[in-house]
N, C-alpha and C positions, 0 to 999 in steps of 0.2 A: 095386639100392640107388639111392635118389635122390641125384643129385649135389649136392655142396656148392654153395651159391648163389653165382653169379657176381656180382661187384661192379658190372660194367657192366650198363647197362640196354639190352636189345635194341631195335634200331630196327624199327618196323613198316613194312613195304613195302606201301604203300597201292595195291592193285591197282585199286580203284574209281577213284581219282584218275588213275592212269596210263591206264586205259581211256577216261575222259572226255577226256583230252588227245588220245588217238589219234582218237577220234570227231570232235573239233573239227578236227583236221588233215584228216580225210576230207571234211569239208563242202565245201571249196574244189574238190576233185577232182570231187565229185558235181555241183556247180554247173557246172563246166566240161563234164562229160559231158552234162548236160541242155541246155546251150547248143548242143551238137552234135546234139540230138534223141534222146539216149539216156538212159533211166532204168534203171539197173542193177536186175535182177530176181532174186529168190531164191525157189526152191520148196523147201519143207520137207515131206518125206514121213514121215508117222507111221503105223505099223502097230500096231493094237491099242490098249489103254487102260492103258498103263503110266503111273502118276501122275507119276513123276519125269520121264519123257520128255515128257509133256504140258506140264509146267512149263518144261522146257528149250525146247521148240519155241515156246511162247507168248512167252517172253522174247526169243527170236531174232526173232520176227515184230514184237514191240514195238520192238526196236532198229531194224529196217528202217523202220518207220513214223516213228520219231523223226528219222531221217536223211533221210527223203524217198525211200527206195528202194521199189521195188515188191516185194511178197511175196505168196506163196500158201501156204496150209497145206492139204495133201492128206491127208485122214484115211481110212485103209483098215481094214477089219475084221481082227480077230485071226486069222481063218481064211483070210486072203489067201494064195494059193499063190505060189511063186517065179515061175511063169510070169505070173501076174497082175501082180505087182510089176514084173517085167522089162518088161512091156508099158507100164506107167505111165512107167517111166524112158525107154523108147524115145520115147514121145510128148514128154516134157520135153526130151530131147536135140534133138528136131526143132524146138522152138519158139524163135524168135529173141528173143522178149521175156524168156526165162528165161536168165540168165547163170550162175546157180549152182544146183546141185542138192544138197540135203542129205538123206540118208536117215538118220533118227534111229535110233541103236543103243541098246539091243539089239533085234534082230528076233525074232519068234516062232520056235520051234525047227524048224518045218517049212520055213523059208525058207533057201536056200543063200546065206549072207552073202557068200561070196567071189564067186559069180556076180553078185550084185547090185552089189557095189562095182566089179567089172570092167566092168559094163554102162554105168556113168556115163561120159559124154564127159569125157576128161581135162581139156579146157578149161573144163568146168563143174564140175569136182570140187573144190568149195570146202572140203571136209574134208581134201583132200590124201591120200586113202587109195588112189587108183588106182595100180596098179603102175608106170605111166609116171611119175607124180609122185613115187612112192617112189624110183624109179631116179634121177630128177633130183636128189632130195635126197641120196641116197647119193654121187653123183658130183659134187656141188657145183654142178650146173647150175640155172638158173632154173626155177621151177615152183611149184605150189601146195604149201604146207607145212601140216601139221596144225595146227589152231588153238590147242590148249592148249600144245604145245611152243613154237610161235611166240610165244605170249603170255608164256611164262616167259622167253624170251630178251629180250623187250621190258622186262619187269620188271627183269631184271638190268642191261641196258644203260642204261635210263633212270634207274636208281638208282645208276649209276656203280659197279657191282660189277665188279671186274676178273675177266675170264674167262681170257685168255691166260696159260698157265703154271700155272694153278691146278689143284688136284686136285678133281675132281667125282665124287661118288658118286650114282648114280640107283638108288633102291630100287623095282623094278618093271620088267618087261620087255615090257609090252604093245606091240602094234603102233600104238596110238593115242597113247601118251604116252612110255613109257620108252625104246623103241628110237629113235624119231625125235628125241627130246630129246638123247639121247646123241650122235647124229650131228651135230646142230646145235652142241652144245658142242665136239665134236671139231673141226668146221670152224673154230671160233673158238680153236683151239689149247689147249683144256683137256686134261688127262689124265683119261681116263674109266674108271670101274669101274661095271658094271651088276650089281646084286644082285637076288636073287630067293629063292623059297622054299627052294631047295637050297643057298644060300650058307652056308658054315660060319662060325661066329662072326660073325654079321652086325653086332653092335654094334661090334666092334673094327674091322671094315672101314669102317663108317660114320664112325667117329671120325677117320679119316684125311682126311675131306673138308673142303675150304675152302668148297665149295658142296655141300650135301646136299639131294637132292630125294626126297621121299617120295610115291610114286604106286603104292601096292600095295593100297589098298582095305580096310585093316584099322584100325579106330578106335584112335588113340593108340598104335600099334605102336612108333613111334619115341619113346623116352623120353630123359631126360638122358644115359643111358649111351651113347647113339648119337652125341651131339653134341660135337664138339670146341669148347672155349670160343672164342667169337668167330666161329664159322662162320656162313655165310649159309644159312638153311634155307627151302626152298620146299616148302610143303605143298599137294599136289594133291588130297588126299582130301576127300570130303564124305560124312560118315556121320551118320545121324540116329539118336540114341538115344531110345528111347521107354519103357524100363523102368528103375525105380529101381536094380535090381542092375547094369544096364549102366553107369549113371552112377557108381555107387560103385566099379566096377572101373576107371574111367578117371581120375576127378578126385581131386586132393588136397583141394581146398576143396569137400567133398561138399555141405555145407549150401547154398552158393550155387548149385551146379549143380542140386540137387534143387528149390530154389525156382524156378529157371527151368523145370524140367520140369513142375512143377505149374502154372505160369503159362501156358506155351505148348504143353504137351503133348509136347514133344520138345526135345532139346538137340543142336545141330549140333557135330560135332567132326571134325577132320581126321585124317590118318594120323599126326600128331605130337601128343604130349601137350602141351596148350597152356600149362600152367603151367611145365613144364620148359623149353620153348623160350624163353619170356620171360626165364628166369633164366640160360640157358646160351649162347644164340646171340648173335651180333653184330647180326644182322638176320634178319627172318623175315616170311613172308606169313601173315596171320591167316585163319581160317575162321569165318564167311564174310568176303568182302571182299578176298580175296587174288588167287588165280589165276582164280577163276570169272569175274569181269567181263572179264578179258583174253581168255578163250576166245570170248566173244560179240563183242568188239571186233575180234578178228582174223578172225572169220567175215565181218564187214562189210568189212574190208580185202580179203579174198580175193574177195568178191563184186564189189566195185568194180574190182579188178584184172582179174577175169575179163571184165567188161563192156568194159574198155579193150583187153585183149589179144585178145579174140575178134574185134574189129573192126579192129585194127591201124591202118594209116595212114589209114583212113577217118575217124578221129576228129580228125585234125590238119588245120588250115586249109590 
């Protein structure tokens, strides 16, 4: 049942603006590194022809260019074996001009993803997926942090959303978003519940949240029944609807959404029902323009950090 409309108007948390601010802050650090003879470098490895992955990698390379970072896009055939990909990673590990290595996921089924992630030098692991960096994150030690969870923390902190003492519910237990975000929130003294496909009575658990994060990859799964009035809702999902029946199943204002479908050929929607969140939440991240821009901004942050930390005191006068 659709909830009764909240009299408060939900605040939009503008991820694009926050990302732009972070990139502006990075520029001074990049200039300082260049004055020391170092241009941070990122290598993005793309295996196969996944259209979404191609867009993601292209956007990451463009972000590097805009900030004056060096970048390389390494494109490999979909038939690439684990051994061949591991050889590419070994070569990138050995190159001093490359500070960050990004292996775009998902990988083709014949590739052993765990071996690939383990092969990346932890100092160059700008995705924060290497077990060394995961262990640092678990124990609260310095290290590379996965970009999307790190970006969500930036959204919350820069939007002055209180974290300490709040109840946070994360829907989704992936190694790339759900688990690391729960740890980052825990380190900031939130009380955490992680939900997943086996969680009983998911809406009632979600309604306990002061901060609700949807990262489960299902279009508009989180409806008004999941949202406590006034809660902060972070929508990590990016789902592309291409069929009229999909649009009708998600939107209340079907005519407007169908008009967008006809005009653009698809409609983007997150894991949260967009009309419900505007009526029920205190603040929320839109799709698009919410979490997505922060993921790329934090990748830039990690690349610059890797360039600095790999060289240590050599960068200081």
